[in-house]
N, C-alpha and C positions, 0 to 999 in steps of 0.2 A: 262339356266335363263342368265340374263346379268350381264355382268362385275358390273354395278352401282346398280343391285338387291342383287347380292352377297354380294357386299360392306355395304349395310345398313342392310343386315339381319347378319353379322359380328358384325357390329355398336352395333347393340340392342342386343346380345348375349352379348358383351362385356360390355356394359350398364346393363344390366339387372346382371351378374357375378360381376359386381364392386356395383352395390345396396345392392345385395343379402349380401356381405360382409361387406359393412359398417352396414347393419342393425344389423350383429351378434356382429360388433365390438363396436358396441354403445351398444346392449345387455350385453354381457361380461363386459363394462365397467361401464353400470349400476348394474350389478351385483354387483362387487368390491364396489362402492358405496355404496349398500344396505347393503353388508356382515360388512363392514366396521362399517359402523353406528351402525346397530344393537349389537356391542358392547361400544355403547356408552348408556349414559345414558336416552338422549331421542333420538332414533333414528328416529321419525317422523322429529322433527326440523332441524336432522342432514342432511337428504336426502334431506330436501326442500332447505336448506342453498346451500348446494354443487352442486346439481339440476340446481339452478338456474344460476350456473355460468357454459357456455359451457366448459372451460377450464378440468374443474373436470372429466370429460370425460376422457382426456387423462393421468388424473394422474396415474402414474407406482405404487406408492407406498402410504402406509399411510402419510409419511412425504411431501410427494407433495399435498394430501388431506388436509393436516393440516395447510399448505404452502399458499393454494388456501381461507381456509378461514378465515385464520390469515389477509390475505391483503383486503376478504369482509367485516371481521368486523373492521378494522382499517377503512377503506373506510367510513361504515357508523358511527362509530363513531367520523370522522371528520365532517362529514356532520350533524350530532348532533350538536357537537360547534361550527358550525357556524349558525345553528338554533337557539340555545339557544344565542346566543351572540347576535345575531340578535333580539331574542325577547324581551332580557334585554334593549337594545338600544330603543327600541320602548317603553318599559315601566319605562323607566328609571324614578325614584323619586315615581312610584306608590309602594303601599307594596307590589305586588307581585315580584317586581325587586330584593329583598331581598333573596327567594327563587330560582330565576334567575342566580343571581349573582355567589351563591354558584353552581349550578350547570354548572355555565360557569368553575369555578374553578377547580367542580372533572371532567369535560369533558376534559378538558386541560390537567389533570392528567392522563385521560386513554388514552389519542393520543397519550402521551408522553411513556406511558405504554406499548400501542399496537406495536410502534414502536421500543419499544429496546426489545420485545417479538421478535421481526421480525430480530431482533439480533444474539438474542441468539439464534432462530430457526437455521439460517445459519450457526452459529457456532458450532452446536449440543449440546448446554447445554438447554437441555430441563425441566432441573427443574428450572430456572432462566424465563425462556419464559414461563411455568406453573404459574410461581406465578406473572407475571407482567400481565397475561391474566386477571387469580384470580384476581388482583387490579383491572384493567377497568371492572369488570363485580361487583364488589362492588360499584366503583363508581356511577355505574348505579342505581343501586338499593339504595344508597344513595340520589341520582339527585330525584329520586322519594319521597323517604320518606322528602325532603326538606320541601315539602309542605304540609304535614301533612294533616290537617282535616281543617286548613283555608282557603285554596286556590287550585281550584282543577287544577290538574297538565295538562297544556300543552304539555307533553313531555311523556304524557302515553307509548303511542303507541312505541316512540325512545328508552325510556329506558326498554321495554318490548324485543325488538330487538336487542337492544344491548345487555342485558343481558344474553339473550336466543345465539346469535351468538359468547359470549363469552365461553360460559358453554360448546357450540360444540367444540368450537376452542380447550377448556383447554382437554375436553375429546381426541379429535385428537390426542394431543398432548400424552396426556399419554398410546397414543397407539403405537405409535413410538417404535420401539424395540432400547433397548440402545447400 
């Protein structure tokens, strides 16, 4: 066998070893996410949220998963604030602008609460972080309720997602050992 053939064979074996190791590592991380999410009130939503972010597979503990979930939830709430602000400006003066204005205020409160939750989580103040995530979850529910029976909510999907992400984040923070 030529030197080039031996080198190619060794490279192929090395690649196979690394890819098998990578598959096992990813599987172990997916198992950690699944096992952790099974301890929450909505395991399927928890897994879906965390597995949508590749960084979750690198999390070493529940604190890391809670941090990732919080960052994703904060981002989604901020995106929803931008959307509702845009909708409010487009519909200003129309009757639907009243519930949109309420939602704009609520999502302003929610995004600030989630940012503060991040500070609490970073400092190890899990009770405060949970309280603030709960406040953001309530804001999403109140936004949806602001439309009542009078107007169809243009934010139903966003409110449902933010509320669900907050619930997952709240549960994950509650699983962090004190």
